[in-house]
Biopython code that builds the backbone (N, CA, C, O; Angstrom):
import numpy as np
from Bio.PDB.StructureBuilder import StructureBuilder

atoms = [
    (1, "MET", "N", (79.832, -96.582, 19.886)),
    (1, "MET", "CA", (80.410, -95.321, 20.146)),
    (1, "MET", "C", (79.664, -94.193, 20.370)),
    (1, "MET", "O", (80.111, -93.115, 20.763)),
    (2, "ARG", "N", (78.415, -94.478, 20.092)),
    (2, "ARG", "CA", (77.469, -93.429, 20.577)),
    (2, "ARG", "C", (77.254, -93.293, 21.866)),
    (2, "ARG", "O", (76.975, -92.203, 22.364)),
    (3, "ASP", "N", (77.370, -94.485, 22.598)),
    (3, "ASP", "CA", (77.363, -94.520, 24.034)),
    (3, "ASP", "C", (78.469, -93.844, 24.792)),
    (3, "ASP", "O", (78.293, -93.277, 25.870)),
    (4, "ILE", "N", (79.749, -93.946, 24.095)),
    (4, "ILE", "CA", (80.858, -93.342, 24.528)),
    (4, "ILE", "C", (80.534, -91.633, 24.423)),
    (4, "ILE", "O", (80.623, -90.873, 25.387)),
    (5, "ARG", "N", (80.196, -91.281, 23.224)),
    (5, "ARG", "CA", (79.999, -89.931, 23.029)),
    (5, "ARG", "C", (79.047, -89.347, 23.918)),
    (5, "ARG", "O", (79.287, -88.226, 24.368)),
    (6, "GLU", "N", (78.024, -89.935, 24.225)),
    (6, "GLU", "CA", (76.677, -89.412, 25.099)),
    (6, "GLU", "C", (77.208, -89.698, 26.482)),
    (6, "GLU", "O", (77.086, -88.751, 27.259)),
    (7, "SER", "N", (77.741, -90.734, 26.941)),
    (7, "SER", "CA", (77.989, -91.051, 28.370)),
    (7, "SER", "C", (79.406, -90.828, 28.962)),
    (7, "SER", "O", (79.679, -90.771, 30.161)),
    (8, "GLY", "N", (80.173, -90.724, 28.023)),
    (8, "GLY", "CA", (81.684, -90.602, 28.449)),
    (8, "GLY", "C", (82.400, -91.912, 28.435)),
    (8, "GLY", "O", (81.833, -92.930, 28.037)),
    (9, "LEU", "N", (83.748, -91.908, 28.899)),
    (9, "LEU", "CA", (84.616, -92.967, 28.758)),
    (9, "LEU", "C", (84.236, -94.123, 30.146)),
    (9, "LEU", "O", (84.856, -95.175, 30.309)),
    (10, "ALA", "N", (83.314, -93.738, 30.879)),
    (10, "ALA", "CA", (82.727, -94.511, 31.811)),
    (10, "ALA", "C", (82.060, -95.860, 31.139)),
    (10, "ALA", "O", (82.048, -96.960, 31.692)),
    (11, "VAL", "N", (81.601, -95.616, 30.065)),
    (11, "VAL", "CA", (80.758, -96.521, 29.309)),
    (11, "VAL", "C", (81.869, -97.821, 28.711)),
    (11, "VAL", "O", (81.568, -99.011, 28.616)),
    (12, "GLY", "N", (83.048, -97.264, 28.400)),
    (12, "GLY", "CA", (83.979, -98.087, 27.834)),
    (12, "GLY", "C", (85.048, -98.650, 29.069)),
    (12, "GLY", "O", (85.043, -98.224, 30.225)),
    (13, "ARG", "N", (85.837, -99.567, 28.600)),
    (13, "ARG", "CA", (86.774, -100.081, 29.543)),
    (13, "ARG", "C", (88.082, -99.792, 29.372)),
    (13, "ARG", "O", (88.583, -100.131, 28.300)),
    (14, "HIS", "N", (88.759, -99.241, 30.183)),
    (14, "HIS", "CA", (90.285, -98.813, 30.049)),
    (14, "HIS", "C", (91.135, -100.140, 29.936)),
    (14, "HIS", "O", (90.980, -101.123, 30.661)),
    (15, "LEU", "N", (91.999, -100.027, 28.979)),
    (15, "LEU", "CA", (92.844, -101.409, 28.873)),
    (15, "LEU", "C", (94.149, -101.121, 29.298)),
    (15, "LEU", "O", (94.634, -101.747, 30.240)),
    (16, "ARG", "N", (94.865, -100.109, 28.620)),
    (16, "ARG", "CA", (96.159, -99.515, 29.202)),
    (16, "ARG", "C", (96.639, -98.426, 28.357)),
    (16, "ARG", "O", (96.318, -98.378, 27.169)),
    (17, "GLY", "N", (97.427, -97.504, 28.928)),
    (17, "GLY", "CA", (97.851, -96.198, 28.191)),
    (17, "GLY", "C", (96.442, -95.451, 27.673)),
    (17, "GLY", "O", (95.468, -95.227, 28.392)),
    (18, "ASP", "N", (96.533, -95.214, 26.661)),
    (18, "ASP", "CA", (95.484, -94.543, 25.991)),
    (18, "ASP", "C", (94.292, -95.227, 25.407)),
    (18, "ASP", "O", (93.316, -94.603, 24.989)),
    (19, "LEU", "N", (94.391, -96.455, 25.391)),
    (19, "LEU", "CA", (93.539, -97.405, 24.904)),
    (19, "LEU", "C", (92.286, -97.845, 25.662)),
    (19, "LEU", "O", (92.400, -98.292, 26.804)),
    (20, "TYR", "N", (91.188, -97.743, 25.114)),
    (20, "TYR", "CA", (89.982, -98.282, 25.757)),
    (20, "TYR", "C", (89.143, -99.186, 24.892)),
    (20, "TYR", "O", (89.416, -99.256, 23.694)),
    (21, "GLU", "N", (88.114, -99.906, 25.411)),
    (21, "GLU", "CA", (87.452, -100.842, 24.702)),
    (21, "GLU", "C", (86.008, -100.749, 24.955)),
    (21, "GLU", "O", (85.571, -100.467, 26.070)),
    (22, "VAL", "N", (85.242, -100.989, 23.912)),
    (22, "VAL", "CA", (83.589, -100.746, 24.153)),
    (22, "VAL", "C", (83.117, -102.197, 23.511)),
    (22, "VAL", "O", (83.777, -102.606, 22.555)),
    (23, "ARG", "N", (82.224, -102.840, 23.895)),
    (23, "ARG", "CA", (81.688, -104.041, 23.559)),
    (23, "ARG", "C", (80.340, -103.821, 22.813)),
    (23, "ARG", "O", (79.557, -102.914, 23.094)),
    (24, "ALA", "N", (80.156, -104.716, 21.864)),
    (24, "ALA", "CA", (78.839, -104.747, 21.328)),
    (24, "ALA", "C", (78.475, -106.213, 21.196)),
    (24, "ALA", "O", (79.236, -106.940, 20.557)),
    (25, "ASP", "N", (77.420, -106.689, 21.725)),
    (25, "ASP", "CA", (76.974, -107.989, 21.445)),
    (25, "ASP", "C", (75.962, -108.384, 20.752)),
    (25, "ASP", "O", (74.814, -108.015, 20.999)),
    (26, "GLY", "N", (76.295, -109.229, 19.749)),
    (26, "GLY", "CA", (75.191, -109.655, 18.670)),
    (26, "GLY", "C", (74.671, -110.955, 19.112)),
    (26, "GLY", "O", (75.075, -111.528, 20.125)),
    (27, "ALA", "N", (73.720, -111.424, 18.287)),
    (27, "ALA", "CA", (72.950, -112.788, 18.792)),
    (27, "ALA", "C", (73.952, -113.918, 18.921)),
    (27, "ALA", "O", (73.840, -114.676, 19.885)),
    (28, "ASP", "N", (75.046, -114.123, 17.924)),
    (28, "ASP", "CA", (75.989, -115.135, 18.002)),
    (28, "ASP", "C", (77.417, -114.636, 18.442)),
    (28, "ASP", "O", (78.248, -115.406, 18.925)),
    (29, "GLU", "N", (77.604, -113.518, 18.275)),
    (29, "GLU", "CA", (79.237, -113.111, 18.378)),
    (29, "GLU", "C", (79.223, -111.814, 19.395)),
    (29, "GLU", "O", (78.229, -111.092, 19.476)),
    (30, "SER", "N", (80.368, -111.598, 20.128)),
    (30, "SER", "CA", (80.628, -110.348, 20.729)),
    (30, "SER", "C", (81.718, -109.690, 20.182)),
    (30, "SER", "O", (82.769, -110.302, 19.989)),
    (31, "TYR", "N", (81.582, -108.389, 19.878)),
    (31, "TYR", "CA", (82.494, -107.590, 19.130)),
    (31, "TYR", "C", (83.173, -106.621, 20.036)),
    (31, "TYR", "O", (82.514, -106.120, 20.947)),
    (32, "ARG", "N", (84.419, -106.311, 19.876)),
    (32, "ARG", "CA", (85.303, -105.306, 20.652)),
    (32, "ARG", "C", (85.737, -104.238, 19.891)),
    (32, "ARG", "O", (86.319, -104.499, 18.838)),
    (33, "LEU", "N", (85.558, -103.018, 20.235)),
    (33, "LEU", "CA", (86.242, -101.947, 19.417)),
    (33, "LEU", "C", (87.292, -101.170, 20.324)),
    (33, "LEU", "O", (86.982, -100.561, 21.348)),
    (34, "LEU", "N", (88.469, -101.265, 19.849)),
    (34, "LEU", "CA", (89.461, -100.604, 20.521)),
    (34, "LEU", "C", (89.662, -99.201, 20.076)),
    (34, "LEU", "O", (89.893, -99.009, 18.882)),
    (35, "PHE", "N", (89.598, -98.148, 20.939)),
    (35, "PHE", "CA", (89.677, -96.810, 20.440)),
    (35, "PHE", "C", (90.533, -96.189, 21.463)),
    (35, "PHE", "O", (90.880, -96.706, 22.525)),
    (36, "ALA", "N", (90.899, -94.759, 20.920)),
    (36, "ALA", "CA", (91.471, -93.771, 21.781)),
    (36, "ALA", "C", (90.919, -92.563, 21.745)),
    (36, "ALA", "O", (90.384, -92.317, 20.664)),
    (37, "THR", "N", (90.849, -91.601, 22.661)),
    (37, "THR", "CA", (90.443, -90.123, 22.332)),
    (37, "THR", "C", (91.606, -89.318, 22.035)),
    (37, "THR", "O", (92.735, -89.515, 22.485)),
    (38, "GLU", "N", (91.240, -88.363, 21.218)),
    (38, "GLU", "CA", (92.237, -87.520, 20.573)),
    (38, "GLU", "C", (91.673, -85.979, 20.633)),
    (38, "GLU", "O", (90.499, -85.747, 20.921)),
    (39, "GLY", "N", (92.538, -85.044, 20.361)),
    (39, "GLY", "CA", (92.076, -83.676, 20.186)),
    (39, "GLY", "C", (92.439, -82.903, 21.668)),
    (39, "GLY", "O", (92.747, -83.487, 22.706)),
    (40, "ARG", "N", (92.330, -81.592, 21.498)),
    (40, "ARG", "CA", (92.490, -80.847, 22.622)),
    (40, "ARG", "C", (91.544, -81.206, 23.831)),
    (40, "ARG", "O", (92.044, -81.355, 24.946)),
    (41, "LYS", "N", (90.310, -81.335, 23.652)),
    (41, "LYS", "CA", (89.415, -81.851, 24.664)),
    (41, "LYS", "C", (88.958, -83.234, 24.687)),
    (41, "LYS", "O", (87.924, -83.641, 25.217)),
    (42, "SER", "N", (89.805, -83.895, 24.079)),
    (42, "SER", "CA", (89.445, -85.644, 23.726)),
    (42, "SER", "C", (87.991, -85.814, 23.188)),
    (42, "SER", "O", (87.228, -86.713, 23.541)),
    (43, "ARG", "N", (87.709, -84.832, 22.289)),
    (43, "ARG", "CA", (86.245, -85.199, 21.602)),
    (43, "ARG", "C", (86.430, -85.931, 20.447)),
    (43, "ARG", "O", (85.408, -86.265, 19.847)),
    (44, "ILE", "N", (87.691, -86.314, 19.919)),
    (44, "ILE", "CA", (87.653, -87.242, 18.718)),
    (44, "ILE", "C", (87.774, -88.483, 19.273)),
    (44, "ILE", "O", (88.600, -88.686, 20.162)),
    (45, "LEU", "N", (86.890, -89.534, 18.765)),
    (45, "LEU", "CA", (87.125, -90.793, 19.278)),
    (45, "LEU", "C", (87.626, -91.522, 17.885)),
    (45, "LEU", "O", (86.979, -91.537, 16.837)),
    (46, "LEU", "N", (88.894, -92.112, 18.095)),
    (46, "LEU", "CA", (89.764, -92.681, 16.973)),
    (46, "LEU", "C", (89.497, -94.220, 17.094)),
    (46, "LEU", "O", (89.953, -94.812, 18.071)),
    (47, "SER", "N", (88.783, -94.888, 16.152)),
    (47, "SER", "CA", (88.559, -96.413, 16.214)),
    (47, "SER", "C", (90.053, -96.872, 15.583)),
    (47, "SER", "O", (90.611, -96.394, 14.596)),
    (48, "LEU", "N", (90.509, -97.923, 16.443)),
    (48, "LEU", "CA", (91.860, -98.321, 15.905)),
    (48, "LEU", "C", (91.769, -99.923, 15.551)),
    (48, "LEU", "O", (92.571, -100.435, 14.770)),
    (49, "LEU", "N", (90.737, -100.662, 16.185)),
    (49, "LEU", "CA", (90.635, -102.147, 15.749)),
    (49, "LEU", "C", (89.254, -102.411, 16.253)),
    (49, "LEU", "O", (88.696, -101.891, 17.220)),
    (50, "VAL", "N", (88.732, -103.452, 15.298)),
    (50, "VAL", "CA", (87.483, -104.149, 15.822)),
    (50, "VAL", "C", (87.829, -105.638, 15.602)),
    (50, "VAL", "O", (88.377, -106.098, 14.600)),
    (51, "LEU", "N", (87.400, -106.357, 16.757)),
    (51, "LEU", "CA", (87.669, -107.918, 16.624)),
    (51, "LEU", "C", (86.392, -108.385, 17.386)),
    (51, "LEU", "O", (85.718, -107.789, 18.226)),
    (52, "SER", "N", (86.252, -109.713, 16.808)),
    (52, "SER", "CA", (85.414, -110.607, 17.482)),
    (52, "SER", "C", (85.927, -111.575, 18.544)),
    (52, "SER", "O", (86.742, -112.428, 18.193)),
    (53, "LYS", "N", (85.495, -111.511, 19.889)),
    (53, "LYS", "CA", (86.170, -112.321, 20.640)),
    (53, "LYS", "C", (85.225, -112.986, 21.839)),
    (53, "LYS", "O", (84.154, -112.418, 22.053)),
    (54, "ARG", "N", (85.498, -113.941, 22.486)),
    (54, "ARG", "CA", (84.772, -114.581, 23.410)),
    (54, "ARG", "C", (85.311, -114.689, 24.771)),
    (54, "ARG", "O", (84.615, -115.026, 25.729)),
    (55, "THR", "N", (86.751, -114.354, 24.860)),
    (55, "THR", "CA", (87.396, -114.422, 26.056)),
    (55, "THR", "C", (87.283, -113.101, 26.835)),
    (55, "THR", "O", (86.792, -112.102, 26.311)),
    (56, "GLN", "N", (87.681, -113.113, 27.914)),
    (56, "GLN", "CA", (87.682, -112.011, 28.925)),
    (56, "GLN", "C", (88.964, -111.013, 28.309)),
    (56, "GLN", "O", (88.790, -109.858, 27.921)),
    (57, "ARG", "N", (90.117, -111.646, 28.315)),
    (57, "ARG", "CA", (91.321, -110.883, 27.886)),
    (57, "ARG", "C", (91.260, -110.445, 26.452)),
    (57, "ARG", "O", (90.655, -111.122, 25.621)),
    (58, "THR", "N", (91.931, -109.223, 26.118)),
    (58, "THR", "CA", (92.125, -108.783, 24.973)),
    (58, "THR", "C", (93.420, -109.401, 24.614)),
    (58, "THR", "O", (94.364, -109.360, 25.403)),
    (59, "PRO", "N", (93.515, -110.028, 23.344)),
    (59, "PRO", "CA", (94.935, -110.759, 22.993)),
    (59, "PRO", "C", (96.068, -109.551, 22.907)),
    (59, "PRO", "O", (95.768, -108.438, 22.477)),
    (60, "MET", "N", (97.318, -109.868, 23.334)),
    (60, "MET", "CA", (98.205, -109.048, 23.247)),
    (60, "MET", "C", (98.538, -108.369, 21.900)),
    (60, "MET", "O", (98.785, -107.172, 21.754)),
    (61, "ARG", "N", (98.507, -109.292, 20.966)),
    (61, "ARG", "CA", (98.807, -108.784, 19.787)),
    (61, "ARG", "C", (97.842, -107.744, 19.089)),
    (61, "ARG", "O", (98.213, -106.968, 18.209)),
    (62, "ASP", "N", (96.656, -107.818, 19.552)),
    (62, "ASP", "CA", (95.686, -106.929, 19.076)),
    (62, "ASP", "C", (95.949, -105.544, 20.071)),
    (62, "ASP", "O", (95.651, -104.451, 19.591)),
    (63, "LEU", "N", (96.385, -105.597, 21.147)),
    (63, "LEU", "CA", (96.585, -104.317, 21.793)),
    (63, "LEU", "C", (97.896, -103.757, 21.156)),
    (63, "LEU", "O", (97.956, -102.532, 21.047)),
    (64, "ARG", "N", (98.988, -104.530, 20.707)),
    (64, "ARG", "CA", (99.967, -103.868, 20.079)),
    (64, "ARG", "C", (99.460, -103.282, 18.730)),
    (64, "ARG", "O", (99.699, -102.088, 18.555)),
    (65, "VAL", "N", (98.865, -103.881, 17.853)),
    (65, "VAL", "CA", (98.218, -103.440, 16.667)),
    (65, "VAL", "C", (97.555, -101.972, 16.956)),
    (65, "VAL", "O", (97.798, -100.953, 16.311)),
    (66, "ALA", "N", (96.708, -102.084, 18.013)),
    (66, "ALA", "CA", (96.079, -100.722, 18.419)),
    (66, "ALA", "C", (96.982, -99.603, 18.744)),
    (66, "ALA", "O", (96.775, -98.456, 18.347)),
    (67, "GLU", "N", (98.002, -99.959, 19.484)),
    (67, "GLU", "CA", (99.075, -99.085, 19.788)),
    (67, "GLU", "C", (99.858, -98.566, 18.749)),
    (67, "GLU", "O", (100.196, -97.383, 18.774)),
    (68, "ARG", "N", (100.206, -99.363, 17.779)),
    (68, "ARG", "CA", (100.981, -99.113, 16.683)),
    (68, "ARG", "C", (100.133, -98.091, 15.742)),
    (68, "ARG", "O", (100.693, -97.110, 15.252)),
    (69, "ARG", "N", (98.848, -98.347, 15.527)),
    (69, "ARG", "CA", (98.138, -97.438, 14.736)),
    (69, "ARG", "C", (97.907, -96.061, 15.368)),
    (69, "ARG", "O", (97.976, -94.997, 14.753)),
    (70, "LEU", "N", (97.594, -96.224, 16.808)),
    (70, "LEU", "CA", (97.512, -94.951, 17.493)),
    (70, "LEU", "C", (98.887, -93.824, 17.236)),
    (70, "LEU", "O", (98.857, -92.647, 16.875)),
    (71, "ALA", "N", (100.140, -94.773, 17.607)),
    (71, "ALA", "CA", (101.414, -93.985, 17.390)),
    (71, "ALA", "C", (101.475, -93.580, 15.966)),
    (71, "ALA", "O", (101.978, -92.472, 15.779)),
    (72, "ASP", "N", (101.061, -94.254, 14.886)),
    (72, "ASP", "CA", (101.269, -93.767, 13.529)),
    (72, "ASP", "C", (100.324, -92.515, 13.266)),
    (72, "ASP", "O", (100.652, -91.598, 12.513)),
    (73, "TRP", "N", (99.117, -92.564, 13.958)),
    (73, "TRP", "CA", (98.082, -91.500, 13.616)),
    (73, "TRP", "C", (98.730, -90.239, 14.307)),
    (73, "TRP", "O", (98.700, -89.172, 13.696)),
    (74, "ARG", "N", (99.317, -90.312, 15.558)),
    (74, "ARG", "CA", (99.831, -89.287, 15.948)),
    (74, "ARG", "C", (101.276, -88.657, 15.476)),
    (74, "ARG", "O", (101.576, -87.476, 15.650)),
    (75, "ARG", "N", (102.076, -89.587, 14.881)),
    (75, "ARG", "CA", (103.141, -89.208, 14.024)),
    (75, "ARG", "C", (102.886, -88.309, 13.051)),
    (75, "ARG", "O", (103.523, -87.270, 12.877)),
    (76, "ARG", "N", (101.712, -88.791, 12.235)),
    (76, "ARG", "CA", (101.449, -88.299, 10.937)),
    (76, "ARG", "C", (100.622, -86.835, 11.220)),
    (76, "ARG", "O", (100.534, -85.953, 10.366)),
    (77, "ALA", "N", (100.011, -86.746, 12.640)),
    (77, "ALA", "CA", (99.143, -85.468, 12.818)),
    (77, "ALA", "C", (100.029, -84.449, 13.370)),
    (77, "ALA", "O", (99.455, -83.416, 13.714)),
    (78, "ARG", "N", (101.257, -84.495, 13.532)),
    (78, "ARG", "CA", (102.136, -83.550, 14.212)),
    (78, "ARG", "C", (102.583, -82.602, 13.156)),
    (78, "ARG", "O", (103.167, -82.988, 12.144)),
    (79, "PRO", "N", (102.269, -81.215, 13.433)),
    (79, "PRO", "CA", (102.733, -80.169, 12.404)),
    (79, "PRO", "C", (104.266, -80.377, 12.101)),
    (79, "PRO", "O", (105.105, -80.771, 12.911)),
    (80, "ARG", "N", (104.452, -80.071, 10.909)),
    (80, "ARG", "CA", (105.774, -80.068, 10.476)),
    (80, "ARG", "C", (106.352, -78.801, 10.307)),
    (80, "ARG", "O", (107.519, -78.700, 9.926)),
]
sb = StructureBuilder()
sb.init_structure("model")
sb.init_model(0)
sb.init_chain("A")
sb.init_seg("    ")
for serial, (resi, resn, name, xyz) in enumerate(atoms, 1):
    if name == "N":
        sb.init_residue(resn, " ", resi, " ")
    sb.init_atom(name, np.array(xyz, "f"), 0.0, 1.0, " ", f" {name:<3s}", serial, name[0])
structure = sb.get_structure()
């Protein structure tokens, strides 16, 4: 997330809609962090899901979980 903060969204990979992915490679595993930007100037990085994966494609169920969490965040953040 520090790379995203310092270098912008170009460091991450756009998945679909408002979802982005950033990778962190460990010695034995690769991790993916699904996130979205929020706020008036997109300065908030909202972490939605972290997963360990070895394939190119992000599983559809993980995308749906991240989208549901983002929708829930936005629904709760609306002024009443």
